[in-house]
C-alpha positions in Angstrom: 191.5 134.1 76.2 189.4 134.6 73.1 186.8 137.4 72.9 184.0 135.0 72.4 184.1 133.1 76.0 184.1 136.5 77.6 181.3 137.9 75.5 179.3 135.1 76.2 179.8 135.4 80.0 178.9 138.8 79.8 175.9 139.4 77.3 173.5 137.9 80.1 174.9 140.3 82.4 174.3 143.0 80.3 170.7 142.0 79.9 170.1 141.9 83.7 171.0 145.3 84.2 167.8 146.6 83.0 165.8 143.9 84.8 164.1 144.1 88.4 165.8 141.3 89.9 166.4 140.9 93.8 170.0 141.8 94.9 170.7 138.1 96.0 169.5 136.7 92.6 171.6 139.2 90.6 174.7 138.5 92.8 173.8 134.8 92.3 174.2 135.2 88.3 177.1 137.5 88.4 179.0 134.6 90.4 177.7 132.1 88.0 178.5 134.1 84.8 182.4 134.3 86.2 183.4 130.8 87.1 181.9 129.7 83.9 184.3 132.3 82.4 187.1 131.4 84.6 186.6 127.8 86.4 187.6 127.7 90.1 186.4 126.0 92.9 184.8 129.2 94.7 184.2 132.6 93.7 182.5 135.4 96.2 181.4 138.9 96.0 182.2 141.1 98.8 181.3 144.9 99.6 183.5 147.0 101.7 182.1 148.8 104.6 184.6 150.7 106.3 187.0 148.6 107.7 185.4 145.3 107.1 184.2 143.2 104.1 180.9 141.7 103.8 180.2 138.8 101.5 177.4 139.6 99.9 177.4 136.3 97.6 179.4 133.2 97.3 179.7 130.2 95.3 181.7 127.2 96.0 182.4 128.5 99.9 180.4 126.9 102.9 177.1 128.7 103.7 178.3 130.2 107.0 180.8 132.3 104.9 177.5 134.8 104.5 177.6 135.5 108.0 181.2 136.2 108.5 182.7 139.7 108.8 186.1 140.2 107.4 188.4 143.0 108.5 190.7 143.9 106.2 193.9 144.6 108.4 193.8 141.0 110.0 193.6 139.5 106.2 196.6 141.2 104.2 195.7 138.9 101.0 192.6 141.3 101.0 194.3 144.6 101.5 196.2 144.0 98.9 193.5 143.4 96.6 191.8 146.3 98.1 195.3 148.7 96.9 195.3 147.4 93.5 193.1 148.8 90.7 193.9 145.7 88.4 193.4 142.5 89.4 196.2 140.6 91.4 196.7 136.9 91.8 198.9 135.2 94.1 201.5 133.1 94.0 201.1 129.5 94.7 203.7 129.6 97.2 202.6 132.5 98.8 203.1 133.0 102.4 200.3 135.1 102.9 197.4 133.2 104.5 194.2 132.7 102.6 190.8 133.9 104.1 189.2 130.9 102.3 191.3 128.3 103.8 188.9 125.7 104.9 185.9 127.5 103.6 185.7 126.2 100.3 182.6 123.6 100.1 184.5 120.7 98.6 185.2 117.1 99.3 188.9 117.7 99.5 190.9 116.2 102.6 193.2 119.3 102.0 191.1 122.8 102.6 193.6 124.8 102.0 193.8 127.3 99.1 196.8 127.0 96.4 195.6 129.5 93.7 193.3 132.7 94.0 193.1 135.8 92.5 190.9 138.5 92.9 190.3 142.0 91.4 188.5 145.6 93.5 185.3 146.9 91.8 185.4 150.3 91.2 182.2 152.8 91.7 182.9 156.4 91.2 186.4 155.7 91.3 186.4 154.3 94.6 186.9 150.7 95.5 183.2 149.3 96.8 184.3 145.6 97.5 185.9 142.7 95.8 185.3 139.7 93.2 187.4 137.1 94.6 188.4 133.7 92.7 190.0 130.3 94.6 191.1 127.1 93.6 192.6 124.2 95.7 194.8 123.4 92.5 197.9 125.1 92.2 198.6 126.8 89.1 194.7 126.8 88.2 194.9 130.6 87.1 196.7 131.7 84.2 198.6 135.6 83.7 196.6 136.0 80.8 193.2 135.3 82.7 193.8 138.4 84.8 192.8 140.8 81.8 189.3 138.4 81.1 188.9 139.3 84.8 189.3 143.2 84.5 187.2 143.0 81.5 184.6 141.4 83.7 185.0 143.2 86.8 184.1 146.3 84.9 180.6 144.8 84.1 180.4 143.9 88.0 181.0 147.4 88.9 177.8 147.9 86.4 175.3 145.3 88.1 176.8 146.6 91.9 175.7 150.1 90.9 172.5 149.2 89.4 171.6 147.1 92.3 172.7 150.1 95.0 170.4 152.3 93.3 167.5 150.5 93.1 168.2 149.9 97.3 168.6 153.7 97.5 165.5 154.5 95.9 163.5 152.0 97.9 165.1 153.2 101.3 165.8 156.4 100.7 169.1 158.2 100.0 169.0 160.2 103.0 168.4 157.6 105.8 170.8 155.4 103.5 173.8 158.0 103.8 172.9 158.8 107.8 173.6 155.1 108.4 177.0 154.7 106.0 178.1 158.0 108.1 177.4 156.4 111.4 179.3 153.1 110.2 182.5 155.1 108.8 182.5 157.0 112.2 182.2 153.9 114.5 185.6 152.7 116.3 184.3 149.0 116.4 182.0 147.0 114.4 178.4 147.1 115.5 176.9 143.9 115.4 174.5 143.1 113.0 170.7 142.1 112.0 172.1 138.8 109.8 169.8 136.5 108.0 168.2 135.2 104.8 165.1 133.1 106.1 161.8 134.5 105.4 160.8 135.1 109.0 164.1 137.2 109.2 163.2 138.9 105.7 159.9 139.7 107.1 161.2 141.0 110.1 163.3 143.4 108.4 160.3 144.4 106.1 158.6 145.6 109.2 161.6 147.4 110.6 162.2 149.3 107.4 158.2 150.0 107.2 157.6 151.3 111.0 161.4 152.5 111.3 160.9 155.8 109.2 157.6 156.7 111.5 157.4 158.4 114.5 155.1 155.5 116.3 156.2 154.1 119.6 157.0 150.2 118.8 156.8 147.4 121.2 159.9 144.5 120.4 158.8 141.3 122.1 160.2 137.9 121.6 161.9 135.3 123.4 165.1 135.9 125.6 168.5 136.2 123.3 166.5 136.9 120.2 167.9 139.9 119.4 165.5 142.5 120.9 168.2 145.2 121.3 169.4 144.8 117.8 166.0 145.1 116.7 165.9 148.5 118.1 169.0 149.7 117.0 168.0 149.1 113.3 164.6 150.6 114.2 166.7 153.9 115.4 169.0 153.7 112.2 165.9 153.7 109.9 164.5 156.7 111.3 164.8 160.3 110.6 166.6 160.6 114.1 169.4 158.2 112.9 171.9 161.3 113.8 170.7 161.7 116.9 171.4 159.9 120.4 170.0 156.2 120.9 169.9 155.7 124.7 169.5 152.1 126.4 168.1 151.4 129.8 167.7 148.1 131.1 164.9 148.0 133.5 165.6 144.8 135.0 169.2 145.9 136.1 168.1 148.6 138.5 166.8 148.3 142.0 163.2 150.2 142.3 164.7 153.0 143.9 167.1 154.3 141.6 164.8 153.8 138.3 162.9 157.0 138.4 166.4 158.9 138.9 167.9 157.0 135.7 164.4 158.2 133.5 163.9 161.8 135.1 167.0 162.5 136.8 167.6 164.7 140.0 168.6 167.6 141.6 171.1 167.8 144.4 169.8 166.4 147.6 167.1 164.7 146.1 167.5 161.6 147.5 170.8 160.6 150.4 173.5 160.2 147.6 172.5 162.9 144.9 175.2 164.9 145.6 175.0 166.8 142.0 172.5 167.2 139.9 172.1 164.6 137.1 169.8 164.2 134.1 168.1 161.3 133.1 167.4 159.1 130.5 164.8 161.0 128.4 166.7 164.2 128.7 169.8 162.9 127.1 167.7 161.1 124.4 166.4 164.6 123.3 165.9 164.4 119.9 166.5 161.0 119.4 165.4 157.5 120.6 164.8 156.1 124.0 165.3 152.2 124.3 163.9 150.6 127.3 164.7 146.9 127.6 162.9 144.5 129.9 160.2 147.0 130.4 157.8 144.4 132.2 160.0 144.8 135.1 159.4 148.8 135.5 156.8 149.5 138.8 153.6 150.4 138.4 153.8 153.6 140.1 157.0 154.5 137.4 154.8 153.4 134.9 152.1 156.1 135.8 154.6 158.5 135.3 156.4 157.0 132.1 153.0 157.6 130.8 152.3 161.1 131.5 155.7 162.1 129.7 154.9 160.0 126.8 151.7 161.9 126.4 152.6 165.6 127.1 156.1 165.4 126.7 157.0 167.1 130.2 158.8 165.8 133.2 160.2 166.5 136.4 163.8 165.7 137.9 163.3 164.2 141.1 163.3 166.6 143.9 162.2 169.4 141.4 159.2 171.0 140.3 160.6 172.4 137.9 159.0 171.3 134.1 161.4 169.9 131.2 160.2 169.3 127.6 161.8 166.3 126.0 161.4 165.0 122.7 161.6 161.5 122.5 160.5 158.5 120.4 160.3 155.1 122.9 161.1 151.9 121.7 160.3 149.2 124.2 160.9 145.5 124.7 159.9 142.4 126.9 160.2 138.9 126.7 157.0 138.8 128.7 153.8 138.7 128.0 152.4 142.2 128.9 149.2 141.6 127.8 149.0 138.6 130.3 150.9 140.9 132.9 147.8 143.3 132.4 145.3 141.0 132.8 147.0 139.9 136.2 147.1 143.4 137.5 150.8 143.3 137.2 151.4 146.2 134.3 149.1 149.0 133.7 146.6 148.8 131.1 146.8 152.4 129.7 150.7 152.1 129.5 150.5 149.0 127.8 148.3 150.3 125.2 150.6 153.4 124.8 153.8 151.4 124.2 152.1 148.8 121.8 150.8 151.2 119.2 153.2 148.9 116.5 154.0 145.5 118.2 156.8 143.7 116.7 157.4 140.2 117.3 161.4 139.1 116.8 161.0 135.7 115.5 163.0 132.5 117.7 166.2 131.0 116.2 164.6 127.9 115.8 161.8 129.7 113.3 164.6 131.0 111.0 165.8 127.4 109.7 169.6 128.1 107.6 169.8 131.5 109.4 171.6 129.7 112.2 174.2 128.7 109.8 174.9 132.2 108.7 175.1 133.4 112.2 177.3 130.9 113.3 179.6 132.0 110.5 179.7 135.4 112.0 180.4 134.2 115.4 183.1 132.1 114.1 184.9 134.7 112.3 184.7 137.1 115.8 186.7 133.9 117.8 189.0 133.7 114.5 190.2 136.8 115.3 189.9 136.8 118.9 191.6 133.5 118.8 194.7 134.6 116.5 193.4 131.8 114.1 193.5 131.6 110.1 190.8 129.7 110.0 187.7 128.4 111.6 185.0 126.3 110.8 182.4 123.8 111.2 182.8 120.1 109.8 179.2 118.9 108.2 178.1 116.9 111.2 178.4 120.4 113.6 176.2 122.0 110.9 173.6 119.2 110.9 173.7 119.3 114.9 172.9 123.2 114.7 170.2 123.1 112.5 169.0 120.1 114.5 168.9 122.0 117.7 166.2 123.9 119.4 167.7 127.1 120.5 165.7 128.1 123.8 168.6 130.4 124.3 168.4 131.6 120.8 171.3 133.9 119.2 172.5 134.4 122.4 172.8 130.9 123.4 174.2 130.5 119.6 177.1 133.3 120.2 178.0 131.5 123.6 178.3 128.2 122.2 180.6 129.0 119.4 183.0 131.0 121.8 183.3 128.0 123.9 183.1 125.3 121.6 186.3 127.3 119.9 188.3 127.8 123.1 187.7 123.5 124.2 188.5 122.6 120.7 191.6 124.6 120.5 192.4 123.6 123.7 193.0 119.8 122.3 195.7 121.0 120.1 199.2 120.9 121.1 200.1 123.0 118.1 198.2 125.8 116.5 196.5 124.4 114.0 196.0 126.2 110.5 192.7 125.2 110.1 190.5 124.5 113.1 187.4 122.4 112.3 184.7 122.3 115.1 182.9 119.0 114.9 179.6 118.1 116.6 181.4 116.6 119.6 182.8 120.0 120.1 179.5 121.5 120.0 178.1 118.6 122.4 174.2 119.6 121.6 171.6 117.4 121.1 168.5 117.1 118.6 165.0 118.4 120.5 164.3 120.7 122.9 166.3 120.8 126.0 164.9 123.0 128.5 164.9 120.4 131.0 161.1 119.8 133.2 163.1 120.9 136.5 160.1 122.2 138.5 158.2 118.8 138.0 161.4 117.3 140.1 160.8 119.9 143.2 159.0 119.1 146.1 156.3 121.7 147.3 157.0 123.3 150.3 154.8 122.9 153.3 151.7 124.8 153.7 149.6 122.9 155.7 150.0 125.3 158.8 147.7 128.3 158.6 150.4 130.5 159.4 152.5 130.1 156.0 151.1 132.4 153.8 151.1 132.3 149.9 153.6 134.5 149.3 156.0 133.2 151.9 155.7 129.4 150.1 156.4 130.9 146.7 159.6 132.2 148.0 160.5 129.2 149.7 159.6 127.0 146.4 161.5 129.4 144.4 164.4 129.5 146.7 164.9 125.9 146.2 164.6 125.4 142.9 167.2 128.7 142.2 169.4 126.8 144.6 169.3 122.8 143.3 170.0 124.4 139.9 173.0 126.4 140.7 174.1 123.2 142.2 173.5 121.4 139.0 175.4 123.9 137.0 178.4 124.3 139.6 176.9 128.2 140.4 177.0 129.3 137.1 174.1 131.8 136.8 174.0 132.1 133.1 173.3 128.0 132.6 170.9 128.2 135.7 169.0 131.3 133.5 168.9 129.2 130.7 167.3 126.3 132.4 164.9 127.9 134.0 163.6 130.0 131.1 164.4 133.5 132.9 166.7 136.4 131.9 169.5 136.6 133.7 168.9 140.2 135.1 165.8 139.0 136.5 167.6 136.4 138.1 170.3 138.2 140.1 167.5 140.4 141.4 165.1 137.1 142.4 168.2 135.8 144.0 169.0 139.3 146.0 165.7 139.3 147.3 165.7 135.8 148.1 168.4 136.0 150.1 171.0 134.0 147.9 174.4 134.8 147.5 
């Protein structure tokens, strides 16, 4: 390897160090230069976050790779690369499974990687991440190319250092360090906000903008869009990130227990209150309280909540003693709360106190190719769960995902990938090295699939004067739910999707209507 090709590849990167470029463009140029220097079928830049490797940029790999998160302990080649300070090339006959088997975007029958090498990127004498190169042809890489990769990796480390410093200035160093520390201490991988669409980028920008304030945020959006993840991101972006984030699903509690859960109780406050107990507000003191499905709160509880938010003072049930709390509130609802106010089902003063900063989470159908990145995230989760070497999507499966309208949003996608992977694996007598999900495995059809089941239902008779409106509505709802349960073989999750209602709300409604 002469110096000329190496210098030709490195000089543009040196010039880029002084330019103000978006991270994704900086990383794209980095991989493009790497492939010009060392021809291969695919290259990737991954950042090490705790025990996970997160792809920041890929070139030559399928789009959903950017949504995957690779656990180092489950991928021995990654572990070897991170364990060596110098570049490593794996023999073509290495028995270590390659993480990119099946993920190379090439029109080859055999998608198994046959030659690969990689190098850790060292920042401040510690591994920051990896550069990897893969080829479908055995013997593609030569031993002399390791020296070129080492030289390239040194400049690549400078590139990522520049990008990180710019990011730290924008997001404030203190908050970034708090988030990194919490991530390292976590015992499991937390779910993340993944996407690159304009709608998703705008959401992240709003989270960054309001996260570091003390404003109350009302997160709205359809069922399954990830409102709880947005609440977590808001908390992590705040100065309260090192304090607790306490969550309460208001729809999952009977009305009689809501006050106790929020404000706590003293011994003997009600039947079954055998010990004194702090509520969610006190548990969240100094941190953030997230109220999910806040539209389900009874009007009486809304009034008491309003007082706590205005004064910071609360009383446990059965007690006259005042407790002071310092809590930032984030609320979420898939209902139109303004309409609920107009209908008298939600207090106007409480609504205005919650919606100081309304934040709309876009539905998945408005996020374009983000669906492939999210699919990649769930594919990697299921690959690990099912003990597979590779789990990928065929081109027709990718098209099916992009053409579908996703009435259940990200939650529906998560369940679809898990269900489809399990069914596809069950069709093989022997466990395959690469399991590819096709459109037939997904069983999706283009266009919105929320069936107009209501139009199929006959209205209950209301001709007799003794039949009141409430009873007629209850009878109609009971018939609707029972017929949907029959259609879906008692699968309540499917019924909730069909009726466009939150599953917890469906359970409460079914219980009230006497449906077991």
